[in-house]
N, C-alpha and C positions, 0 to 999 in steps of 0.2 A: 722055597727057592727065592733067593734074594739077589742073585747075580746072573748075568747072561754070559754065555761062553764066547760071545762076539766081542771083538776088540776093535776100537776105532782105528782107522788109517789116517794119520795126520795129513797126508797128501790129498785126501778126498773128503774128509769129515770134519765138521765143526762141533765142538763140545763146550757146553756150559755146565760146570759142576760147582755146587755149593752145598754147604751144610746150612739148613734153615731151621728156624725156631718155630716150626709148625708140625704137628703130627701128620704122618703120611696119609692117614685116612682123610684128613681135610684137603690135602694136596690132591689126592685122588678124586675126591668129590668135585673140587674146583675144575679139574681137567675133564671129567666125564659126565657132568650134569649140565645140560645146555643153559639152564638159567644162571649158572655162575660165570660162564665164559665172558659175557659182555662187561663184567666188572673188573677184569684184569688182563685179558688176552692181548690187547694191542697197546703199545706205548702211547699214553696221552700226548697230544690231543686227538689222536686217532680213536675211533670207536668201533664196536662190533654192532652192525645193524641187523644181523641175522645169524643164528646158530642152530644147527640141527645135528643131533648125535644119535646113531644107532649102534650102541656099544656091543659089538660082537665081531668076530672075524668075518670079513666080507661086508660089514656094515659101514655106514657113512659117517664121516666127520666133515661137516660143511660149515664154513664161516664166511661172512661177507664183512670185510674190513672197510670202513668209511674214512676217507681222508678229511682233514680239517676243512677242505674246500667242498666237501660233499660228494666226492667221487667214490663209487663203490668198486671194490675189488673182491669178487667172489673166489673162494678156494674150496675145492671139493676133493676129498680123498677117501681111501678105503682102509679100514682097520685090518691089519694082518694078524696081530696077536694082542690078546687082552688077558692079563694075569692080574686080577684085582689087587690093588694097593701095592703092586710091585713093578709091573712092566706094561707099557702101552706102545705098540708099534703100528705106524700107519704110513701111507704113501700117497702121493698125488700121481704116481705112475699108473695107478689103477683107480677106477671109479667104483662105486658100490657094486657088490656082486662080482668083484674081481674083473670087471670089464676094463680093457686097456684104455688109457687116457691118450689124448692126442699129443700133448706136450708135457712130459714129466719133468719135474724140477728136482725133487728130492724125496727121500724117505726119512722118517724120523723115529726116534726111540725116546721114551720117557722112562727112566729107571729110578725107582724109589727104594731106598733102604732105610729101615727103621733104626734110629739111634737112641741112645739113652736120653731120658729126660724129655720125651715127647718131641724130639728133633728128627729131622729127615735129611738123609744125603740125597740130593736132587741132581740127577744127571739128564740133561737134554742133549741129544745128538742129532745133528742134521747130516744125513748120508747122501752124498752126491755121486753121480755117474762118472764124472770126470773132474780134472783139476780146474777147468774153466768154470764149471758150475759151482764148485766150492768157492773159487775166487770171487765170482759174481755175488754169491750169497754173503761172503765176508764183507765185500765192498758195499753191499746194501745195508750193512750195519748189524749183522747177526749178533755179535756179542753185546753191543749196546742195546739193541731192540729186544732180544730175548732176555737179557739181564734186567732191563727196565720192566718188562712184563713179569718176570719172576718177582721183582720187588713189589709190584702191584698185587701179584697173587698172594704173597706173604701178608701184606697189609690187609687184603680182603679176607683171607682165610682166618686171620685173628679175630675178625668180626663175625664170622659165620656161626 
């Protein structure tokens, strides 16, 4: 299985799609092994000061992003679906163990398709509850930020 039956809604969802010159197994490892996340996950000069991953439905995806000024921004979410090397779905609407979160912002999908020559079709989708949430995320710099993080992931994965 390499595709999801779900289709993004352009009014509510933001999509970053690229073909990258990295095998999907390395992309998967970069996304699912906590020791790799600090090397690429936030656009420099931001950093990741903490990462914890419990890679299973109901498990935790937790990162703390640190600003250049040293302020920490913790993010915690719950994995909903894990299909190795193909699809990763998580949300901040739920905490680990499917516990409701106080202030949900988005759900996300990472979709990976294997291409010829060790390349990967990479699709990251940020799914929002309403138009205002989507707009806020876009204004926060979704395309630039997630695009820069993907560039960093590609550079890092080529050294893995």
